[in-house]
C-alpha positions in Angstrom: 113.3 5.0 -20.0 110.5 7.1 -18.6 107.3 8.1 -20.5 108.7 11.5 -21.5 111.7 9.9 -23.1 109.5 7.3 -24.8 107.4 10.1 -26.3 110.5 11.7 -27.8 111.8 8.4 -29.1 108.6 7.0 -30.5 108.5 6.9 -34.3 106.1 4.9 -36.5 108.0 1.8 -37.8 106.5 -0.2 -40.6 109.4 -2.6 -41.4 110.4 -5.2 -38.8 113.1 -7.7 -38.5 112.7 -11.4 -37.7 114.4 -11.0 -34.3 111.9 -12.4 -31.8 110.7 -10.4 -28.8 112.0 -12.0 -25.6 109.5 -13.8 -23.3 110.4 -11.5 -20.5 109.3 -8.4 -22.5 106.2 -10.2 -23.7 105.3 -10.9 -20.1 105.7 -7.2 -19.2 103.6 -6.2 -22.2 100.8 -8.7 -21.2 100.7 -7.1 -17.7 100.2 -3.7 -19.2 97.6 -4.9 -21.6 95.7 -6.4 -18.7 96.0 -3.2 -16.7 94.7 -1.1 -19.5 91.8 -3.4 -20.1 90.9 -3.3 -16.4 91.1 0.5 -16.3 89.1 1.0 -19.5 86.7 -1.9 -19.9 88.2 -2.4 -23.4 89.2 -5.8 -24.9 92.8 -5.3 -26.1 94.6 -8.6 -27.0 98.2 -9.4 -27.9 99.8 -12.1 -30.2 103.5 -12.7 -30.8 105.7 -14.8 -33.0 103.2 -15.1 -35.9 104.2 -15.3 -39.5 101.8 -12.4 -40.2 100.2 -10.7 -37.3 97.9 -8.8 -39.6 96.5 -12.0 -41.0 96.7 -10.9 -44.6 94.4 -7.9 -44.1 95.5 -4.8 -45.9 96.3 -1.6 -44.0 94.4 1.6 -44.8 97.6 3.6 -45.0 101.3 2.6 -45.3 103.0 -0.6 -46.3 104.1 -2.9 -43.4 106.5 -5.8 -43.6 107.7 -8.4 -41.2 104.9 -7.8 -38.6 105.1 -10.8 -36.3 103.7 -9.2 -33.2 100.7 -7.0 -32.6 98.2 -5.7 -30.1 94.6 -5.7 -31.3 92.6 -2.7 -30.0 89.2 -4.2 -29.7 86.2 -2.2 -28.5 82.4 -2.0 -28.8 81.8 0.5 -31.6 78.5 0.3 -33.4 78.9 2.3 -36.6 81.5 1.2 -39.2 84.0 3.7 -40.4 84.1 4.9 -44.0 87.8 4.2 -44.5 87.7 5.7 -48.0 85.7 9.0 -47.7 85.0 10.9 -50.8 85.5 14.3 -49.2 88.8 15.4 -47.9 88.6 16.2 -44.1 88.6 19.8 -43.2 91.9 21.3 -42.1 92.8 21.0 -38.4 93.2 24.8 -38.2 89.5 25.3 -39.0 87.4 26.6 -36.1 85.0 23.7 -36.8 84.6 20.8 -34.4 84.8 17.3 -35.7 81.7 15.8 -37.3 79.4 14.8 -34.4 79.2 11.1 -33.4 77.2 9.6 -30.6 78.7 10.6 -27.3 79.1 7.1 -26.1 80.9 6.1 -29.3 83.2 9.1 -29.2 84.1 8.3 -25.6 85.0 4.8 -26.5 87.1 5.9 -29.4 88.9 8.4 -27.2 89.6 5.6 -24.7 91.0 3.4 -27.4 93.4 6.2 -28.3 94.3 7.0 -24.7 95.0 3.4 -23.6 96.4 2.3 -27.0 99.0 5.1 -26.8 99.8 4.1 -23.2 100.6 0.7 -24.6 102.7 2.1 -27.5 104.7 4.2 -25.1 105.2 1.1 -22.9 106.6 -0.8 -25.9 109.0 2.0 -26.7 110.0 2.2 -23.0 110.9 -1.5 -23.2 113.3 -0.8 -26.1 110.9 -2.0 -28.9 109.6 -0.2 -32.0 105.9 0.1 -32.9 103.3 1.7 -35.1 99.6 2.2 -35.1 97.8 0.8 -38.1 94.2 0.6 -39.5 93.1 -2.6 -41.2 90.5 -2.2 -43.9 88.8 -5.5 -43.0 89.5 -7.0 -39.6 86.5 -9.3 -39.1 88.6 -12.4 -39.0 92.0 -13.1 -37.3 93.6 -14.4 -34.2 91.8 -11.8 -32.1 88.5 -12.6 -30.4 85.4 -10.4 -30.9 82.6 -10.5 -28.5 79.1 -9.4 -29.4 79.1 -5.8 -30.7 82.9 -5.6 -30.8 85.1 -4.6 -33.8 88.8 -4.4 -34.4 90.0 -1.7 -36.7 93.1 -0.3 -35.0 96.1 -2.4 -34.2 99.6 -1.7 -32.9 102.4 -3.6 -34.6 105.6 -4.0 -32.6 108.9 -5.7 -32.6 112.5 -4.8 -33.6 112.8 -2.3 -36.5 114.4 -3.4 -39.7 114.3 0.2 -40.8 114.1 3.3 -38.5 110.9 5.3 -38.3 110.5 8.8 -39.8 110.9 12.0 -37.8 107.9 13.6 -36.2 106.1 16.3 -38.2 103.8 18.8 -36.5 101.7 21.7 -37.3 102.5 25.0 -35.6 102.0 24.5 -31.9 99.8 27.6 -31.6 97.3 26.0 -33.9 96.8 23.1 -31.5 95.6 25.2 -28.6 93.4 28.1 -27.6 94.2 30.5 -24.8 92.1 33.1 -22.9 92.4 36.6 -24.2 93.6 38.0 -20.8 97.0 36.2 -21.2 97.9 38.4 -24.2 100.4 41.2 -23.7 99.8 44.9 -24.7 96.3 44.1 -26.0 97.6 41.5 -28.5 96.2 38.0 -28.9 98.0 35.5 -26.7 100.5 33.0 -28.0 101.7 29.7 -26.5 104.7 31.6 -25.1 102.2 33.5 -22.8 100.8 30.3 -21.3 102.1 28.6 -18.1 105.1 26.4 -18.6 103.2 23.3 -17.8 100.7 24.0 -20.5 103.5 24.6 -23.0 105.0 21.3 -22.1 101.7 19.6 -22.5 101.1 21.0 -26.0 104.6 20.1 -27.1 104.0 16.5 -25.8 100.6 16.4 -27.5 102.2 17.4 -30.8 104.3 14.1 -30.7 101.1 11.9 -30.5 100.3 9.7 -33.5 97.2 10.6 -35.5 95.9 9.3 -38.8 97.7 10.8 -41.7 99.4 13.1 -39.2 96.3 15.4 -39.3 96.5 16.2 -35.6 92.8 16.6 -35.3 92.6 18.1 -31.7 92.7 21.3 -29.8 93.5 22.0 -26.2 92.0 25.0 -24.4 93.2 26.6 -21.2 90.0 27.7 -19.6 89.7 31.5 -19.0 88.2 31.0 -15.5 91.4 29.6 -14.3 93.7 32.4 -15.2 93.2 34.9 -12.4 96.2 36.2 -10.5 96.0 33.5 -7.8 95.5 30.7 -10.2 98.3 31.9 -12.4 100.7 32.2 -9.5 99.9 28.7 -8.3 100.3 27.3 -11.8 103.6 29.1 -12.2 104.9 27.8 -8.8 103.9 24.2 -9.6 105.3 24.3 -13.2 108.7 25.5 -12.0 108.9 23.1 -9.1 111.1 20.1 -9.3 108.2 17.8 -8.5 106.0 18.7 -11.5 105.7 15.2 -12.7 103.0 12.9 -14.1 102.4 11.4 -10.6 102.3 14.6 -8.7 99.3 15.0 -6.3 97.8 18.4 -5.7 98.2 20.0 -2.3 95.0 20.2 -0.3 93.1 23.4 -1.0 95.1 24.4 -4.1 93.0 25.5 -7.1 94.1 23.8 -10.3 93.7 25.3 -13.8 91.2 23.6 -16.1 92.0 22.3 -19.5 89.4 21.2 -22.1 90.2 19.2 -25.2 88.1 18.5 -28.3 88.5 16.7 -31.6 88.6 18.7 -34.8 87.9 17.5 -38.3 90.0 14.5 -39.4 90.0 10.8 -39.9 89.7 8.9 -36.6 89.6 12.2 -34.8 88.5 11.0 -31.4 91.1 8.2 -31.4 93.7 10.8 -32.2 92.4 13.0 -29.4 92.8 10.2 -26.9 96.4 9.7 -28.0 97.1 13.4 -27.6 95.4 13.6 -24.2 97.6 10.9 -22.8 100.7 12.7 -24.2 99.4 16.1 -22.8 99.0 14.5 -19.3 102.6 13.2 -19.4 104.1 16.4 -20.6 102.1 18.8 -18.4 101.9 16.6 -15.3 98.5 15.6 -14.1 99.1 17.4 -10.8 99.2 20.8 -12.6 95.7 20.8 -14.0 92.3 19.2 -14.2 90.3 18.2 -17.2 87.3 20.5 -17.7 
């Protein structure tokens, strides 16, 4: 199963059976955890075969049962989250950008989302089920915390006792912004006017997990990359049979630029990281560059 298939198949599963995960699969997962840590300088850790992989900690949202295996998403994040905010987050369709957090912390949260979702898709690709979860108090457990580190996010995995729910998404046009010159007959552009690779990227991003399904992110196709030559190159690459995640750009070809930002929502930067990994898989990293 490739990553595109894993994105389609992934559903949040909160009820797991007692069927153990085979050692061969655990070995494969451990290799991917190590690879993600090396690439990100994060401190992800895995445990399997426990009576309760959440160590009795309550989850912020959703009721989990039978969680025997988990990956702790450990990172150095300074400010604790208010997991019970008094104000409801602004709607994702708002033009607002997410409440500002220190740049270094936002980048760390985004990395947690990006590499955490890479692990989630790896689990699904191995034939397992999984779900992101937030623990209200995760100061103690089987995970190890170095100085300055915290563990809030965790990925439960195993064999489902009950199938996950279907993906729900906001209108795709609300998850992106397009340059005005893509519109036809003077009208505002819609996603249908964008290059095919960008459409695939937005569709993939819409499948990414986010807290409370808020989808607090927006992807923008930069206007400076939509001249006739750039559009022709993008169209040619998008329609080619080799438009894959591993495609390398040909020397001298200009690539369109895409920017992405977090919009108001709980754990917005983590959700953005998840969505960016999905966008890359759907669009093909050889078809664009991050602005």
